[in-house]
C-alpha positions in Angstrom: 71.8 43.6 -40.0 68.8 41.9 -41.5 69.0 38.5 -43.1 68.3 40.1 -46.5 71.6 42.1 -46.2 73.7 39.1 -45.0 72.5 37.0 -48.0 74.0 39.3 -50.6 74.9 36.9 -53.4 78.6 36.3 -54.3 80.0 37.4 -57.6 83.4 36.3 -59.0 86.3 37.7 -61.0 89.7 36.5 -62.1 92.6 37.7 -60.0 95.8 38.9 -61.6 96.9 35.3 -62.2 93.4 33.9 -63.0 92.6 32.7 -59.4 88.8 32.8 -58.8 88.2 35.7 -56.4 84.9 36.7 -54.8 83.1 40.0 -54.2 79.7 41.2 -53.1 77.7 44.3 -54.1 74.9 46.3 -52.6 73.3 49.6 -53.4 73.3 51.8 -56.5 75.1 55.0 -57.4 78.8 55.9 -57.4 81.0 52.8 -57.0 82.8 52.6 -53.7 85.2 49.6 -53.2 85.6 48.7 -49.5 88.4 46.3 -48.6 88.4 44.3 -45.3 91.2 43.5 -42.9 93.4 40.5 -42.3 91.7 37.3 -41.0 88.3 38.7 -42.1 86.1 38.9 -45.2 83.7 41.2 -46.9 81.1 40.0 -44.5 82.8 42.1 -41.7 81.9 45.3 -43.6 78.3 44.0 -44.0 77.8 42.7 -40.5 79.1 45.9 -38.9 76.4 47.8 -40.9 79.0 50.1 -42.6 78.4 48.7 -46.1 74.6 49.0 -45.8 74.7 52.5 -44.4 77.1 53.6 -47.2 74.7 52.0 -49.7 71.9 54.0 -48.1 73.9 57.2 -48.7 73.7 56.5 -52.5 76.8 54.3 -53.2 77.2 51.1 -55.1 79.3 49.4 -52.5 81.7 46.7 -53.8 83.1 44.4 -51.3 85.9 42.0 -52.4 87.2 39.0 -50.4 91.0 39.3 -50.4 92.9 36.3 -51.7 93.2 33.7 -49.0 90.1 35.0 -47.2 86.4 34.5 -47.3 84.9 33.0 -50.5 88.0 33.8 -52.6 90.5 31.2 -53.7 92.8 29.9 -50.9 95.6 28.2 -52.8 98.3 26.5 -50.6 101.1 27.1 -53.0 103.6 29.9 -52.2 103.7 30.9 -55.9 100.1 32.0 -55.6 101.2 34.8 -53.2 103.9 36.8 -55.0 104.8 40.3 -53.7 102.0 42.8 -53.9 99.4 40.2 -55.1 96.7 41.9 -53.1 97.2 45.1 -55.0 97.3 43.1 -58.2 94.0 41.6 -57.4 92.5 45.0 -56.5 93.6 46.4 -59.9 92.1 43.3 -61.6 88.8 44.0 -59.9 88.7 47.6 -61.0 89.5 46.4 -64.6 87.0 43.6 -64.5 84.2 46.0 -63.5 85.3 48.7 -65.9 85.4 51.4 -63.2 86.5 54.9 -64.0 84.6 57.3 -61.6 84.8 55.5 -58.3 86.1 55.8 -54.7 88.3 53.3 -52.8 88.5 52.5 -49.1 89.8 49.9 -46.7 90.5 49.1 -43.1 93.6 47.5 -41.4 95.2 45.3 -44.1 92.5 46.7 -46.4 93.8 50.2 -45.7 97.3 49.1 -46.5 96.1 47.5 -49.6 94.4 50.8 -50.6 97.8 52.5 -50.3 99.4 49.8 -52.5 96.7 50.1 -55.1 97.2 53.9 -55.2 101.0 53.5 -55.3 100.5 51.2 -58.4 98.7 54.0 -60.2 95.0 53.6 -59.5 93.1 56.9 -59.8 89.9 56.8 -57.7 88.3 60.2 -57.0 89.0 59.8 -53.3 90.5 57.2 -51.0 90.1 56.1 -47.3 92.9 54.3 -45.5 91.6 53.2 -42.1 93.5 51.6 -39.2 96.9 52.2 -40.6 100.0 54.3 -39.9 103.3 55.1 -41.7 105.3 52.5 -39.8 103.2 49.6 -41.0 103.0 50.9 -44.5 106.6 51.8 -45.0 108.0 48.8 -43.1 105.5 46.0 -43.7 107.8 43.2 -45.0 108.2 40.7 -42.2 105.3 42.0 -40.1 102.7 39.6 -38.7 105.0 37.4 -36.7 102.4 36.8 -34.0 99.8 35.8 -36.6 102.3 33.5 -38.2 103.2 31.8 -34.9 99.5 31.2 -34.2 98.6 30.0 -37.7 101.4 27.5 -37.8 100.9 26.1 -34.2 97.2 25.3 -34.0 96.4 23.0 -31.1 99.5 23.9 -29.0 98.2 26.9 -27.0 97.1 26.9 -23.4 93.3 26.9 -22.9 92.1 30.5 -22.2 95.2 32.1 -23.7 95.0 34.9 -26.2 96.6 32.6 -28.7 94.0 30.0 -28.3 91.2 32.6 -28.5 92.6 33.8 -31.9 92.9 30.1 -33.0 89.3 29.6 -32.1 88.2 32.7 -33.9 90.0 31.7 -37.1 88.4 28.2 -36.9 84.9 29.6 -36.2 85.1 32.1 -39.1 86.1 29.3 -41.5 89.6 30.7 -42.0 92.3 28.6 -43.8 95.5 28.9 -41.7 97.8 27.8 -44.5 96.4 30.3 -47.0 96.3 33.1 -44.4 99.9 32.4 -43.4 101.0 32.6 -47.1 99.2 36.0 -47.5 101.8 37.4 -45.0 104.5 36.7 -47.5 103.0 38.9 -50.2 103.5 42.2 -48.2 105.7 44.9 -49.7 106.9 48.2 -48.3 105.7 51.5 -49.7 108.6 54.0 -49.2 107.9 57.6 -48.4 109.0 58.7 -51.9 106.2 56.6 -53.4 103.7 57.9 -50.9 104.6 61.5 -51.9 103.7 60.7 -55.5 100.1 59.7 -54.6 98.0 62.7 -55.4 94.6 61.1 -54.9 92.9 62.9 -51.9 93.3 60.3 -49.1 91.9 60.3 -45.6 93.8 58.4 -42.9 91.4 57.3 -40.1 92.5 55.7 -36.9 91.0 55.2 -33.4 92.6 57.1 -30.6 93.5 53.8 -28.9 94.8 52.1 -32.1 98.5 51.3 -32.0 98.7 52.5 -35.6 97.6 56.0 -34.3 101.2 56.7 -33.3 102.2 57.1 -37.0 98.9 57.7 -38.6 99.3 61.5 -38.9 102.8 60.9 -40.3 101.2 58.6 -43.0 98.8 61.4 -44.0 101.7 63.9 -44.1 103.8 61.6 -46.3 101.0 61.3 -48.8 100.9 63.8 -51.7 97.4 64.8 -50.7 96.5 63.4 -47.3 94.4 64.2 -44.3 94.5 62.6 -40.9 91.5 62.1 -38.6 91.5 60.6 -35.1 88.3 58.8 -34.0 87.1 57.2 -30.8 88.0 53.5 -30.3 90.8 51.1 -30.8 91.8 49.0 -33.9 88.9 46.7 -33.5 86.2 49.2 -32.7 86.9 52.5 -34.5 85.3 51.3 -37.8 82.1 50.4 -36.0 81.6 53.9 -34.6 79.1 56.4 -36.1 82.0 58.9 -36.4 83.8 56.6 -38.8 80.8 56.4 -41.2 80.2 60.1 -40.9 83.8 61.0 -41.5 84.0 58.7 -44.5 80.8 60.0 -46.0 81.8 63.7 -45.5 85.2 63.2 -47.1 83.9 61.2 -50.1 81.4 63.9 -50.7 84.2 66.4 -51.1 84.2 68.0 -47.7 86.2 67.4 -44.6 84.0 65.3 -42.3 80.3 65.0 -41.7 80.8 64.9 -37.9 82.0 67.8 -35.7 83.5 65.4 -33.1 86.7 64.0 -34.7 89.8 66.2 -35.0 90.9 66.8 -38.6 94.6 67.6 -39.4 95.3 68.6 -43.0 98.7 67.1 -43.8 101.4 69.7 -44.3 
């Protein structure tokens, strides 16, 4: 991406409890909120090119930094991470911007947060839940044990180990291990009964090599109005593929997908 894109200025809004949270915007047109994954920030959507390409398709792309991530507040008090606070913050952003006609998307933790925002009553025109499956959505409390172990034991891992590689990545990206660890405590389950009540048309996207792919189609089937689509790639790479952008764009425009390559499975 060009330097002009990566220098998109930060804007701020008050979270559900008044914490100062950040977001970026680019493009003009129908609002599209895109939520990043765990240990990441809105810049991941920008650096991958996805945000800029969706802006080029005529969207006003809104990119929040989740609490504990990026330029948003990173409090070190457990009380700042109550259950479902990420969904609370997402609803606060929608209210702050006064959005009515808009679409909503997210990837990995962002995809799970999309589901929680929908379960809490948000009514976008369409929604995208990328990199997620039913298992992680319905049984999310207590997940992230590997992340927790790494975040609480910086400096103890063998050189060259996967754990040290992740530690180095968190440090290089400016992540706050205390805040990121506390984010894990805010996760809540979304039971299948709640998923069935979500009537917003929702597309579940996962890479064929993503571990979440095992229950991604089940997630789409559990939703009141879901579709499942398998893409090339794994959890880290699927969102960077041309097929992801094409599928997202086609679905948001009211169709199935804009690419003939992925397999689409309307949920029964």
